Structure formats: C-alpha cells, structure tokens
C-alpha positions in Angstrom: 55.3 -6.4 74.8 53.4 -3.6 75.8 53.2 -1.1 73.2 54.6 2.1 73.1 52.8 5.3 71.9 54.7 8.8 70.5 53.1 11.7 69.1 53.2 10.1 65.7 54.4 6.5 65.9 53.7 2.9 68.0 56.3 1.0 68.7 54.5 -3.2 68.8 55.2 -6.4 68.6 55.9 -7.4 65.0 52.7 -9.0 62.9 52.5 -11.0 59.9 50.7 -7.9 58.2 53.9 -6.4 58.9 55.5 -8.3 56.1 55.1 -6.0 53.3 57.1 -3.4 55.6 59.5 -5.7 56.1 60.0 -6.8 52.6 60.1 -3.0 51.6 63.6 -2.4 52.9 65.1 -5.7 53.4 64.9 -7.0 49.9 67.8 -4.3 49.9 69.7 -3.2 52.8 71.2 0.1 53.1 73.7 -0.8 56.0 76.1 -3.7 55.0 75.3 -5.0 58.7 71.7 -6.1 57.7 72.6 -8.0 54.4 72.2 -11.0 56.3 68.6 -10.1 56.7 67.9 -10.0 52.8 64.6 -10.9 51.9 64.0 -12.3 48.3 60.1 -12.5 48.0 56.7 -12.4 50.1 57.0 -15.5 51.5 60.4 -14.9 52.8 58.9 -12.0 54.7 56.0 -13.5 55.6 58.7 -16.1 57.3 60.6 -13.3 58.9 57.8 -11.4 60.4 56.4 -14.6 62.0 59.6 -15.1 63.0 59.9 -11.5 65.1 56.1 -11.6 66.3 57.3 -14.4 68.5 60.3 -12.1 70.1 59.6 -9.3 72.6 63.3 -8.0 71.7 62.4 -7.3 67.5 60.3 -4.1 67.8 58.0 -2.9 64.8 58.2 0.5 64.3 54.8 2.1 62.7 53.3 5.0 61.8 50.5 5.8 64.3 47.5 6.5 62.0 48.0 4.1 59.8 49.6 1.1 61.5 52.2 1.0 58.7 55.1 -0.7 59.0 58.7 2.4 58.2 60.9 0.2 60.6 62.3 -1.7 63.2 64.4 -1.6 66.8 65.7 -4.4 68.6 67.1 -4.4 72.2 68.7 -7.5 73.3 68.9 -7.7 77.4 72.0 -9.1 79.1 71.6 -8.7 82.5 70.9 -5.0 83.5 73.0 -4.2 80.0 70.9 -3.9 76.8 72.1 -3.8 73.3 70.3 -2.0 70.8 69.5 -1.1 67.1 67.2 0.3 64.6 66.9 -0.5 61.0 64.2 1.9 58.7 63.3 2.3 55.7 65.0 4.8 53.5 61.4 6.0 51.9 61.0 7.7 55.4 64.4 9.1 55.9 64.6 12.7 57.6 61.6 13.1 58.6 63.0 12.2 62.6 61.1 8.9 63.4 64.3 6.8 64.0 65.2 9.9 66.6 61.2 9.8 68.1 61.4 6.0 68.3 64.7 5.1 69.7 63.9 8.2 72.2 60.8 6.0 73.4 62.5 2.9 73.7 65.1 4.3 75.2 62.9 6.2 77.8 61.0 2.7 78.8 64.1 0.7 79.3 65.6 3.3 81.8 62.3 4.0 83.8 60.2 1.4 83.6 62.3 -1.9 82.6 65.1 -0.2 84.8 68.2 -1.1 83.1 71.7 0.2 83.9 73.1 1.1 80.1 72.6 0.3 76.9 74.8 0.1 73.5 74.9 0.1 69.9 77.2 -1.0 67.2 77.6 1.5 64.6 79.5 0.4 61.5 82.1 3.8 61.0 80.9 4.6 57.2 76.7 5.0 58.8 77.2 8.4 59.6 73.3 8.8 59.7 73.6 5.9 62.5 76.5 7.9 64.4 74.9 11.3 64.5 71.3 9.5 66.1 73.6 7.7 68.8 74.8 11.3 69.6 71.2 13.0 69.3 70.3 10.1 71.8 73.1 11.3 74.5 75.4 8.2 73.5 79.2 8.5 73.7 81.6 6.6 71.7 83.6 4.4 73.4 85.5 2.6 70.8 86.3 1.6 67.5 86.7 -1.4 66.3 
C-alpha cells in the first residue's frame, strides 16, 4: 500500500520490526474480538508481523517521529464496500490516535480508492469503539 501520512502518524504496511509493538498489545488483547490474535512470545509476534506485511488490508499505525507501532487498522474490500476495524495499544489511549488514523484511512478509501460504503462490527460492550464510530460519522445499523 502507499503510505498515508497525518500530522502525527504514518499508516503503512507492516514490517518484521513491528513485532515488538504487536506483542505489546496482542499479548493480552483488551477487546474480546481480538482474543484469537493473542501472541504468546516474540517468535509468534515476528510471524504475525511477517504475515501482515504481505497483506495490504492490514495497516500498521506508527508514530511519525519514531516509526513506533502503536496500533493497527484493517480494511478488507468487498466489491465497492470495505469492512474496517482497529486495534490500538491501550498505553496510547486518550490521545486521539485512533480517530486520526481511521479518519485518514476513510478519506483515502472514499476519495482515492472510490469505495461507496464502509462498515465496522463493534462489540456492544466496547464503548470506546462505539464512540469512535460516531465521531467518524458512522451510524448504528443493527445489533447482533
């Protein structure tokens, strides 16, 4: 993927060097929907970083100044619709990084890639993600 830059972030493909950052937030995922992604050690994190590096739908979110991985986004295309989501290191919560990253991704998807619609599945107990969706202009369409 072509990197996307914001004021504070770079959205780019994953690299093996991102393994430590992945392990930091996937050794004990906060949202239960990410429990299946739990990483037990650095070897598992390296393998996961390598897997994600070959997939443009998996997007590393890094601090612009240091290139430190602080979270990730995904954007899985389905014709003219895209399924999106995010997972960030809780150590960086409350700084607006998730909004900044998702907003930049959405702009790229709509204005550069020409998608018609996007959607996200959010757990009903994940209030932070629900609020993020609202701030991004998304609307609630259903509850499963």
